[in-house]
VOKETI-587270 format. One record per residue (C-alpha): residue in three letters; x, y, z. Coordinates in nm, 2 decimals, decimal comma. Each point is the difference from the previous one (the first is absolute). Example, Ala and Ser with C-alpha at 12.3 -4.5 7.8 and 13.67 -1.06 7.14 Angstrom:
<vexkes>
ALA / 1,23 / -0,45 / 0,78 .
SER / 0,14 / 0,34 / -0,07 .
</vexkes>
This chain:
<vexkes>
MET / 12,30 / 12,29 / 10,31 .
SER / -0,15 / -0,32 / 0,12 .
ASP / 0,06 / -0,14 / 0,35 .
SER / 0,22 / -0,31 / -0,06 .
SER / -0,14 / -0,15 / 0,34 .
CYS / -0,35 / -0,05 / -0,17 .
GLU / 0,00 / -0,30 / -0,21 .
GLN / -0,26 / -0,04 / -0,27 .
ARG / -0,17 / -0,33 / -0,07 .
ARG / -0,23 / -0,09 / -0,29 .
VAL / -0,27 / -0,27 / 0,00 .
ALA / -0,22 / -0,12 / -0,28 .
GLY / -0,37 / -0,09 / 0,01 .
TYR / -0,34 / 0,16 / 0,08 .
ASN / -0,04 / -0,16 / 0,35 .
GLN / 0,33 / 0,12 / 0,12 .
PHE / -0,08 / 0,35 / -0,14 .
VAL / -0,33 / 0,00 / 0,19 .
LYS / 0,17 / -0,10 / 0,33 .
LEU / 0,28 / 0,24 / -0,02 .
VAL / -0,22 / 0,29 / -0,10 .
ARG / -0,25 / -0,06 / 0,28 .
ARG / 0,28 / -0,02 / 0,26 .
GLY / 0,15 / 0,32 / -0,12 .
LYS / 0,33 / -0,17 / -0,12 .
ALA / -0,03 / 0,07 / -0,37 .
VAL / 0,20 / 0,31 / -0,13 .
LYS / -0,03 / -0,07 / -0,37 .
VAL / -0,21 / -0,22 / -0,23 .
TYR / 0,09 / -0,09 / -0,35 .
LEU / -0,32 / -0,08 / -0,20 .
ALA / 0,04 / -0,16 / -0,35 .
ASN / -0,12 / 0,21 / -0,27 .
ASP / -0,13 / -0,30 / -0,19 .
ALA / -0,18 / -0,15 / 0,29 .
ASP / -0,38 / -0,07 / -0,03 .
VAL / -0,19 / 0,32 / 0,03 .
PHE / -0,22 / -0,16 / 0,29 .
PHE / 0,31 / -0,09 / 0,18 .
GLN / 0,15 / 0,35 / -0,04 .
GLU / -0,31 / 0,16 / 0,14 .
GLY / 0,01 / -0,23 / 0,31 .
VAL / 0,35 / 0,10 / 0,08 .
LYS / -0,07 / 0,37 / -0,05 .
ARG / -0,32 / -0,03 / 0,22 .
GLU / 0,22 / -0,16 / 0,28 .
LEU / 0,24 / 0,29 / -0,03 .
ALA / -0,26 / 0,28 / -0,02 .
THR / 0,04 / 0,10 / 0,35 .
ARG / 0,37 / -0,06 / 0,04 .
ARG / 0,14 / 0,31 / -0,12 .
GLU / 0,35 / -0,09 / 0,14 .
VAL / 0,04 / -0,29 / -0,24 .
VAL / 0,14 / 0,09 / -0,34 .
LEU / -0,16 / -0,19 / -0,30 .
ASP / 0,22 / -0,08 / -0,31 .
THR / -0,17 / -0,12 / -0,31 .
LYS / 0,28 / 0,04 / -0,25 .
HIS / 0,10 / -0,35 / -0,02 .
SER / -0,13 / -0,32 / -0,17 .
SER / -0,07 / -0,32 / 0,18 .
ASP / 0,32 / -0,15 / -0,15 .
ASP / 0,19 / 0,29 / 0,14 .
LEU / -0,14 / -0,05 / 0,35 .
ALA / 0,08 / -0,37 / -0,01 .
ALA / 0,36 / 0,08 / -0,10 .
MET / 0,00 / 0,26 / 0,29 .
VAL / -0,05 / -0,28 / 0,26 .
ASN / 0,16 / -0,28 / -0,18 .
VAL / -0,31 / -0,21 / -0,09 .
GLU / -0,06 / -0,19 / -0,32 .
VAL / -0,37 / 0,08 / -0,04 .
PRO / -0,15 / 0,33 / -0,08 .
THR / -0,08 / 0,20 / 0,30 .
ALA / -0,29 / 0,25 / 0,03 .
VAL / 0,09 / 0,18 / 0,34 .
VAL / 0,33 / 0,04 / 0,19 .
THR / 0,01 / 0,17 / 0,34 .
GLU / 0,29 / 0,17 / 0,14 .
THR / 0,05 / 0,02 / 0,38 .
ALA / 0,25 / 0,19 / 0,20 .
GLU / 0,15 / -0,23 / 0,27 .
</vexkes>
């Protein structure tokens, strides 16, 4: 069971992804399976030494946009526990 006192927040965008991962606040990263290969490799490189962060590549950029309520396709969404 999950702890109800731990609220999860999702943010879109590469810059936010980098900040949250480097600060150790990211718990899960959603990477669009239809994102540019070069972009995907950059995200994976950033996560290479961060074993505690879960990477989910099951969703499309449209799915990720819907996840964070934005109208434009989104290549990366980062989930934090705050």
